[in-house]
PANULUM-572776 format. One record per atom (N, C-alpha, C, O): residue in one letter; x, y negated, z negated. Coordinates in steps of 0.001 Angstrom, whole numbers, padded with zeros to 6 digits, always signed. Example, Ala and Ser with C-alpha at 12.3 -4.5 7.8 and 13.67 -1.06 7.14 Angstrom:
BEGIN
A+013190+005690-007800/A+012300+004500-007800/A+013200+003300-007800/A+014236+003319-008465/S+012850+002250-007080/S+013670+001060-007140/S+012900-000030-007870/S+013409-001138-008039/
This chain:
BEGIN
X-032679-048012-052729/X-031975-047053-053566/X-030543-047529-053786/X-029861-047927-052841/X-030100-047486-055020/X-028765-047937-055371/X-027724-046939-054879/X-027901-045726-054992/X-026660-047461-054345/X-025550-046633-053899/X-024707-046251-055118/X-024306-047113-055900/X-024444-044962-055270/X-023647-044500-056413/X-022160-044686-056102/X-021709-044449-054981/X-021424-045108-057101/X-019982-045331-056939/X-019212-044296-057753/X-019787-043551-058546/X-017921-044268-057542/X-017041-043392-058314/X-017169-043716-059794/X-017227-042823-060639/X-017212-045020-060094/X-017327-045454-061491/X-018637-044969-062109/X-018655-044527-063258/X-019735-045049-061349/X-021030-044578-061848/X-020980-043085-062161/X-021446-042641-063210/X-020406-042321-061233/X-020305-040863-061423/X-019448-040541-062642/X-019780-039644-063417/X-018350-041267-062812/X-017460-041052-063954/X-018198-041316-065267/X-018102-040525-066205/X-018919-042409-065332/X-019663-042760-066550/X-020768-041751-066838/X-021016-041417-067997/X-021433-041264-065793/X-022503-040287-065967/X-021955-038979-066551/X-022538-038413-067476/X-020850-038515-066013/X-020247-037277-066507/X-019705-037473-067926/X-019842-036586-068769/X-019092-038629-068191/X-018577-038907-069540/X-019713-038913-070559/X-019550-038405-071668/X-020846-039473-070200/X-022003-039489-071102/X-022516-038071-071340/X-022885-037723-072462/X-022541-037264-070302/X-022962-035869-070418/X-022054-035110-071396/X-022529-034344-072234/X-020749-035336-071275/X-019785-034682-072159/X-019953-035183-073594/X-019892-034397-074539/X-020163-036487-073754/X-020347-037060-075096/X-021578-036459-075771/X-021522-036107-076950/X-022683-036336-075046/X-023900-035767-075618/X-023680-034314-076042/X-024120-033904-077116/X-023001-033544-075201/X-022704-032148-075524/X-021800-032058-076751/X-022039-031249-077648/X-020770-032886-076783/X-019808-032888-077888/X-020495-033235-079207/X-020256-032581-080222/X-021332-034245-079198/X-022056-034649-080411/X-022953-033521-080891/X-022992-033216-082083/X-023672-032902-079966/X-024559-031796-080309/X-023786-030631-080921/X-024192-030090-081950/X-022679-030242-080297/X-021883-029129-080808/X-021235-029474-082141/X-021156-028627-083030/X-020773-030710-082284/X-020091-031096-083519/X-021037-031062-084704/X-020625-030738-085818/X-022305-031395-084476/X-023294-031298-085556/X-023413-029850-086037/X-023594-029607-087230/X-023312-028891-085115/X-023389-027474-085480/X-022125-026998-086194/X-022200-026271-087185/X-020965-027411-085684/X-019690-026926-086218/X-019299-027608-087525/X-018718-026966-088400/X-019600-028874-087674/X-019088-029632-088808/X-017647-030032-088543/X-017139-029822-087442/X-016987-030602-089532/X-015636-031149-089341/X-014514-030164-089648/X-013417-030285-089104/X-014780-029196-090510/X-013687-028352-090993/X-013055-027472-089936/X-011876-027136-090051/X-013801-027084-088907/X-013191-026241-087881/X-012017-026957-087213/X-011074-026308-086761/X-012067-028258-087148/X-010971-029051-086581/X-009989-029458-087671/X-008777-029323-087498/X-010497-029948-088783/X-009619-030450-089842/X-008759-029357-090457/X-007658-029638-090931/X-009237-028113-090460/X-008451-027021-091036/X-007141-026787-090292/X-006145-026414-090912/X-007119-026997-088977/X-005915-026706-088190/X-005398-027904-087396/X-004334-027814-086783/X-006121-029018-087393/X-005669-030253-086765/X-005418-030144-085275/X-006062-029376-084561/X-004469-030931-084837/X-004173-031021-083415/X-003694-029687-082830/X-003987-029367-081678/X-002966-028925-083621/X-002509-027619-083137/X-003708-026710-082821/X-003712-026008-081809/X-004702-026731-083678/X-005911-025934-083449/X-006620-026340-082168/X-007156-025495-081451/X-006621-027634-081883/X-007234-028124-080643/X-006453-027615-079439/X-007042-027249-078422/X-005141-027593-079551/X-004310-027046-078471/X-004637-025578-078211/X-004740-025157-077059/X-004798-024806-079272/X-005110-023381-079127/X-006471-023207-078463/X-006616-022414-077532/X-007462-023943-078938/X-008804-023841-078345/X-008786-024250-076868/X-009414-023603-076030/X-008072-025311-076565/X-007963-025769-075171/X-007267-024714-074313/X-007670-024460-073178/X-006230-024111-074863/X-005518-023071-074129/X-006428-021881-073839/X-006346-021291-072762/X-007287-021524-074776/X-008246-020438-074537/X-009125-020749-073328/X-009363-019885-072484/X-009598-021978-073255/X-010457-022387-072135/X-009684-022380-070818/X-010203-021937-069793/X-008462-022863-070844/X-007640-022887-069632/X-007315-021468-069178/X-007326-021180-067982/X-007025-020579-070134/X-006747-019179-069793/X-007975-018539-069152/X-007845-017747-068218/X-009143-018870-069637/X-010387-018347-069057/X-010526-018803-067608/X-010810-018000-066719/X-010324-020104-067378/X-010412-020633-066008/X-009388-019974-065093/X-009704-019607-063961/X-008180-019827-065577/X-007111-019204-064784/X-007478-017771-064432/X-007307-017348-063289/X-007975-017032-065398/X-008365-015647-065171/X-009485-015543-064132/X-009409-014725-063215/X-010511-016362-064276/X-011620-016342-063318/X-011150-016730-061921/X-011568-016136-060927/X-010278-017730-061855/X-009762-018195-060570/X-008923-017124-059883/X-009075-016879-058686/X-008042-016492-060643/X-007173-015462-060068/X-007960-014248-059597/X-007621-013639-058583/X-009010-013896-060331/X-009824-012744-059949/X-010848-013091-058866/X-011371-012215-058177/X-011120-014400-058733/X-012103-014841-057748/X-013520-014390-058074/X-014307-014093-057174/X-013840-014341-059355/X-015167-013895-059777/X-015932-015039-060444/X-015352-016018-060912/X-017238-014879-060468/X-018085-015836-061166/X-018205-015420-062624/X-018238-014226-062923/X-018271-016379-063528/X-018369-016043-064955/X-019714-015402-065290/X-020732-015683-064658/X-019688-014543-066290/X-020907-013875-066751/X-021599-014741-067798/X-022827-014812-067838/X-020814-015396-068640/X-021388-016171-069745/X-021477-017650-069383/X-022294-018027-068543/X-020663-018482-069993/X-020746-019925-069720/X-020214-020243-068328/X-019331-019555-067816/X-020756-021286-067729/X-020371-021672-066376/X-018977-022308-066365/X-018445-022696-067404/X-018411-022402-065178/X-017124-023086-065001/X-017258-024543-065444/X-016376-025069-066122/X-018353-025191-065066/X-018578-026582-065478/X-018602-026707-066997/X-018042-027654-067550/X-019248-025756-067679/X-019290-025785-069154/X-017887-025683-069740/X-017572-026338-070733/X-017049-024858-069119/X-015674-024706-069608/X-014910-026012-069443/X-014187-026422-070352/X-015059-026676-068290/X-014404-027976-068088/X-014923-029012-069083/X-014149-029824-069589/X-016213-028991-069364/X-016784-029918-070353/X-016177-029661-071734/X-015861-030602-072463/X-016017-028390-072089/X-015408-028063-073388/X-013972-028569-073471/X-013563-029102-074502/X-013209-028408-072400/X-011825-028902-072382/X-011815-030418-072550/X-011002-030961-073298/X-012721-031095-071853/X-012820-032554-071995/X-013215-032935-073417/X-012702-033907-073971/X-014122-032171-073999/X-014539-032417-075382/X-013384-032274-076355/X-013244-033071-077282/X-012546-031246-076142/X-011371-031078-077002/X-010412-032257-076861/X-009797-032672-077844/X-010277-032796-075664/X-009415-033968-075468/X-009961-035163-076254/X-009198-035899-076881/X-011258-035348-076220/X-011881-036450-076974/X-011665-036249-078468/X-011304-037187-079178/X-011884-035028-078945/X-011677-034733-080366/X-010226-035018-080761/X-009974-035608-081811/X-009274-034600-079922/X-007856-034833-080225/X-007561-036324-080327/X-006850-036751-081237/X-008090-037110-079417/X-007869-038560-079461/X-008514-039172-080701/X-007928-040044-081342/X-009718-038719-081039/X-010375-039216-082253/X-009558-038856-083486/X-009388-039681-084384/X-009053-037633-083530/X-008235-037189-084654/X-006969-038028-084766/X-006625-038487-085855/X-006284-038228-083666/X-005037-039003-083652/X-005255-040459-084062/X-004373-041089-084646/X-006432-040980-083752/X-006729-042393-084068/X-007396-042559-085429/X-007770-043669-085809/X-007545-041468-086157/X-008167-041550-087478/X-009664-041742-087435/X-010246-042251-088393/X-010310-041345-086336/X-011742-041569-086170/X-012575-040297-086255/X-013805-040364-086245/X-011933-039152-086335/X-012675-037891-086277/X-013624-037700-087450/X-014690-037108-087283/X-013270-038177-088608/X-014089-037954-089805/X-015188-038987-090004/X-015796-039047-091073/X-015447-039791-088999/X-016541-040760-089118/X-017859-040038-089337/X-018054-038935-088828/X-018764-040649-090089/X-020076-040015-090300/X-020913-040071-089022/X-020680-040918-088160/X-021874-039178-088904/X-022778-039192-087759/X-023758-040346-087832/X-024083-040952-086811/X-024227-040651-089019/X-025200-041726-089179/X-024485-042994-089622/X-023430-042931-090254/X-025063-044145-089290/X-024482-045423-089705/X-024747-045659-091184/X-025670-045098-091773/X-023902-046512-091765/X-024081-046851-093173/X-025232-047844-093311/X-025900-048150-092324/X-025473-048353-094521/X-026589-049261-094781/X-026560-050503-093896/X-027610-051001-093489/X-025378-050999-093601/X-025252-052206-092790/X-025400-051915-091302/X-025446-052843-090494/X-025474-050642-090930/X-025601-050294-089530/X-024280-050327-088780/X-024265-050351-087549/X-023167-050328-089511/X-021844-050357-088888/X-021059-049153-089373/X-020903-048950-090577/X-020571-048364-088446/X-019771-047194-088844/X-018448-047668-089414/X-017860-048635-088929/X-017984-046980-090448/X-016738-047341-091104/X-015732-046222-090951/X-016098-045063-090758/X-014451-046578-091039/X-013384-045591-090904/X-012285-045904-091906/X-011960-047069-092135/X-011707-044851-092513/X-010543-045044-093374/X-009313-045082-092489/X-009049-044124-091762/X-008568-046149-092534/X-007367-046287-091701/X-006331-047036-092524/X-006582-048151-092982/X-005214-046450-092703/X-004111-047059-093437/X-004572-047602-094797/X-004273-048737-095169/X-005309-046754-095526/X-005817-047064-096866/X-006769-048252-096929/X-007056-048754-098016/X-007260-048707-095786/X-008250-049788-095760/X-009553-049236-095199/X-009535-048389-094305/X-010676-049703-095713/X-011964-049369-095132/X-012297-050505-094176/X-012518-051639-094601/X-012331-050200-092898/X-012507-051254-091896/X-013599-050872-090914/X-013923-049696-090751/X-014157-051870-090269/X-015120-051625-089207/X-014362-051088-087997/X-013182-051390-087815/X-015040-050290-087168/X-014368-049654-086028/X-013670-050688-085154/X-012523-050472-084762/X-014316-051793-084838/X-013694-052824-084010/X-012429-053375-084639/X-011441-053625-083948/X-012461-053561-085942/X-011288-054052-086654/X-010172-053001-086664/X-008991-053346-086615/X-010553-051710-086729/X-009563-050644-086701/X-008809-050672-085381/X-007592-050486-085352/X-009519-050902-084303/X-008880-050970-082990/X-007934-052173-082926/X-006831-052074-082389/X-008372-053310-083477/X-007525-054503-083475/X-006246-054263-084300/X-005153-054647-083883/X-006395-053622-085477/X-005242-053344-086333/X-004281-052387-085656/X-003064-052520-085785/X-004838-051408-084925/X-003987-050424-084241/X-003135-051076-083164/X-002022-050627-082890/X-003663-052146-082544/X-002922-052840-081503/X-001782-053678-082057/X-000806-053936-081352/X-001892-054109-083317/X-000881-055003-083917/X+000332-054269-084368/X+001265-054880-084889/
């Protein structure tokens, strides 16, 4: 049996969050984020943090979504914020004909790998 490491656990949880985020984003679409941008993400994140604080202070178990679900949502908002800041949030869900996702960045249509290289320069 393979010994699990901190890195393995981190990757497993990150994958779990990514799957949840992708699933939810398909339901929500892009406008819920694009309408209010980064500020809207801050408000949504604050709602989740306020919920955790309230539950913690009262010492009660949640009736609806679990504490873990709330932490996953906060992590998802962080990912969305980073994607938005990097110009990647509006990427399509499906790949284009060539099988490579494209992104509009600085008025150029570039492959994701090239976008990262340009951002570093």
